[in-house]
N, C-alpha and C positions, 0 to 999 in steps of 0.2 A: 336090235335088228331093224333095219330100215324097211318100212312098209311103203311100197309104191302105190299111190292113189291115182287111179285112172281118171276119176272125176272128184274134184275138191268141192265139197258142199259147204257153202259159206252163209253166215248170218250177219246182219248188220244191226247193231244196237244204237238207237238214236236216229231220228229220221228228219233232222233239220237240214239246213242248206248244204253243208259239207257232205252229208250222207248221200246227196244226189250225185256228187262227184264220185264217191266210192262206188255206188251202184253202176254208174256209167262206165267207169274204168274197168271194174271186174267183168262187166258184160262183154268187153272186148277181148278177154283172155280165154284162149282155148283151154278146155279142161276145167273150167270153173262154172259152178251152178249156184245161183243165188236161191236159197231155199227158205229163208226166214227173215223177217224184219220185226224189230221190237222197239216199242216206245211206251212210256208211261201213259201217254194219251192214246187210247185204243183207236180212235178215229183216225189219228195221224198215221198210225202204223198200218191200218187197212188201206188208207189212201195211197201211201207210199208203196205198199206191196202191189197194189193194183197198177200203179204207174210203171213199175219195173217188172211186171209179170212174175212177182215172187209169190209162191203158192201159200205160204203160211205167215200170219201176222199175230203178234203177241203183245200184251201189255205187262208181262211178267217174265223177267229173264230166267228165273229158276224153272218156271214151267216150260219155257222154250228149250232150255238145256236138257230137261228130263224127257221131253216128249218128241223132240225133233232130231232127226239124224243129221248131225253137223260135224264138220271137221275143223272149221276155223271161224273166227269172229273178227269183225271190224267194230271197234268201239268209237262212236262218233257223238257221244253224250257230252253235256257241259263238263268243264274241267274237274269240278269237285267230285264227280261220279267216276272218274277214270280209275282210281285205285280200287274202290270196292267192286266195281264191275269186272275189272281185269282179274282180280283175285278170285272172284266167283267163276269166271270163265276158265282160268288156269286150273282151279280145283276140279273142274269137270274134264280136264285133259285136252282142252281145245287150244289150237294155235291162235295167236292174237296179234292183230295190228291195232295199236291204240293211237288216237289223235294226240297231238301235242297240246299243252305240256303233259308229260307223262303223268304227273301228279300235281298236287298243290304244295307239297313240301318234299325235301330230300329224303326224309325217313320213310315216307310212304313209297316213294319211287324205288328205294333200295329194297323194300319188302316185295315189291312187284318183280323186280329183277331176280331176286333170290328165289321167289316162288316159281318163276318160269324156268329157271335153271334146274331146280329140284324136280319139277314135273317133266322136264325134257321136251317142252313145247317150243316151237318157233315163236319168237317175240320180236316185234319191231315197233318203233314209234314213228309216226308219220310226219317227219320233217320234209314237207312236200317240195321244198326248193332243192332238195337233193335230186329232184327230177331233171334238173338242168344238166345236160351233158357237158356244157361248158364248165360248170363247177366241178364235175367229176374229173374232167381232163386236167383242169388247172390244179386241182388238189394233188393229183398224181405227179405232176411236174414239180410242184413245190416240195413235196415229200421226197422226190428223187434228187433234189438239190439244184434244179435248173436256175433258181434265183440265188443260190448260195445261202449264206446266213441271212435270216430274216430280221429286219430292224423295226419296221413300222407297218401297222395295219390300220386302215381307215374303212369304216363300214357304216351304212345307214339302212334303215327300213322306214320309209316315210309314207303315210297315208293322209288323206284329207277329208274323210267323211264327217268329222266333227265340225268342220267349217264350211262345208258345202253339201250339195244334194246329189252329187254324181252317183252315189250308191243308194239314193233314196233319203227320206227324212228320218234320221235316227231317233228323233223325239216321239215318233209314232210307231216304232217297230220294236217289239220285245226282243227280236233277234239281235238288235244293236244295243238296246238299253241294258240287258243283263251284263254286257261286257263293260259297263261303266259302274257296276254296283258290286261291292265286296260281299254284301249280304246275299247276292244271287250267285256267288261262287267265282267272281272274276278277280284276277290278279292284275287287272288293268292292262295297259299297253305292254308292260313288261312281260306279263304272262302270256298275252295273246300273240303279239308279234315280236316282242323282244326275244322270246324263246327261239324264234326262227333266226334272227340276225346273230344271236350268240353262237348258234350252231354253224351258221353260214360263215362267220368270221373266225371260227376256231377249227372247223373240219380240215381245211388245208394246212393250217399253221401248227396246230398241236394244242396240248392241254392248257387250260387257263389256270394260272397260279394264284392270282389275286384280282380283286375288283374294287373300284371306288365308284359309287353311284349316287346320282342325284335324281330323285323322282319328284314330279310336280303334278298336282291336280288343280285344274282351273275351274272357275265358276262357269257353269253352263246353262243354268236354269234358275228360276226363283227358288230360294232356299236349297238349291242343288238337289231338287227332287222332281221326278216326273212320275205321277201315279204312285205305284208301289215301289218304284226304283229310287233309291238314294244314290246319287251320283258322286261316289267318294273314291272310286278306283283311279289310279294314276293315269294321266294322259300323255306324259312325256318322260323319257328316260335318257339320261346322259351318262355313259359308262366309260371309265378308264380301265383298260385291261392290261395286266402283265401276264405274259405267257411263260411257261416253264422253260422254253428254249431261249428266253432272254428278250424277245421282241416285246414291244408295247403297242397298244391299240386304242383307238378312239372310236367308240360305237354309240350311235344314237338312234332313237326311234320315237315317233310321235304320230298322233292321228290329226294333227293340226297344221299340216304342211300343205297349204294351198298350192295347187299346180302339180302335186305329186299324188297321182291316183293310188298307185300301189308300187312303190319304187324301192328296189333293193340294189345296193351298190357295194362292191368290195374292191379295195386296192391293197395289194401286198407288195411292199418295197423291200428289196434285198440287196445284197452286195453286187449282184450281177444285173439288176434291172427291176422292173415292176410289171405285175400283171393287174389288169383291171377288168372287172366284169360288171355289167349293168343289165339286169334282167328285163328292164323296160325295153332295151334294144334287142336283146336276143337271149334265148335259152341255150342256144347251140354254138355261140361264138363269143370270144372275149378278145381283149387287146393286150399287146405286150410292147414294152419299150426296153430293149436290152442294151447294155453297154458294149461298145465296139472294141476291137483290139487296141485302138489308140486311146481308150479310156473315155471317149466322148459318147454321148447318148445317141443311139440309133433312132430311126424313125418309129413312130407308133404304127404297129402292124396288126391286122386282124388275124385271129387264129380260129379256124373252124374245128370244132371238136367232133369226134366220131360219136354216133348215136349210142346211148346207154339205156337200160331198162328204167321204167319209172318205179315209184315205190310199190305200187300194187303188183307189178310184174316181179319185182324183187321178192316180195312177200310170198307169192305163189311159187316162185322158183325155189325159194328156201324150203318150203314145205315138201315140194316134190323131191328135192335132193337131200333133204335132211341136214342141211348145213345152214346155220343162221347167218344171213347177210347183215350188213349195217344199214341204217343205225338201229341197234338193238336196245333193249331196256337199260342195259348198263350205260349206253350213251345218253339215253333219256334222263337217267339218274344224274349223270355228270352235269348235264345242262341245268337240271333242276337245282343242283347244288350251287351253281353259279347264280341262278335266279334268287335263291334264298340269301346268298351272300350279298347280292345287290340290295335286297330289302333291308338287310342288317346294316349295310354300309350307309344307306340313306337315313336310317334311324339313328345311328351313332355318329355320323359324320366322319367316319374313319375308313381306311382301307381294310378290307377283310381278306384274309388268306384262306384259300381252299385247302383243307387238309386231306 
């Protein structure tokens, strides 16, 4: 039986940089109340709670779930904690939005998806670039056949914070340093932003059938170490993708792209034309070049997409309606499978088929 909640009481686990975005966005949604914040560092939890007028702060998730009246949880902790925290939250019967990547391996992601289904809770993974109304509109058109058969996909996600200070000095910030260290739970650029571009490049086109991947870690400091952080996580990923529908794709991501602050691009080429989206230019508009009746290429034209809900709004709407929107944990697990396959491909030097 569907229970309609007049007010959804929400908790946020993890109070780092991205958690500020979660709190800000939830605060804009009618019918949502932020009631608790949790962080292993009690002072951080209290400071965060005070900033966003959240009444309760905890340093223990179990205690929070036992003592606080909560309907749903956002998990914004480092990657390696996603799986144990989500399973704990699901076991308590709470709806959950989890940051990406869903887990650090496919097996754990599958456990999370299965647990959420068994518990009957709304589950979503925060592929935040699904917030782009242009991507949502473009995906619907591709899936409706507006480009006909898809042949070729080109995509990149480029950042530059390892070669410049546009985002601050990474060598002095734990918030950046942990992303470069496998010992601190990082899967490198592949797990951090490669997860986004793989979702971005397959959401409109369809399932990934196989990948061939090259990962590279560059020297960045004396002995590749800064304080307690060993800098051994990958910095660049080059991925060749085969899609189940027969298309092929070239996907790349790096943190070493001078001049590209935070750049996502996707081009989808089909038998009827091409769609191109660049989030640096717009979240709500993309470009198209379609073949004309005489077989010649038409002009490049802008396409303005209708507004769509963001991820936080989708999550809350799902809870209220009792119908799980996308991307759910199954989708998160599918992308995690592709990430695992990329790591295996890099290790073996072979193409890896996703079963």
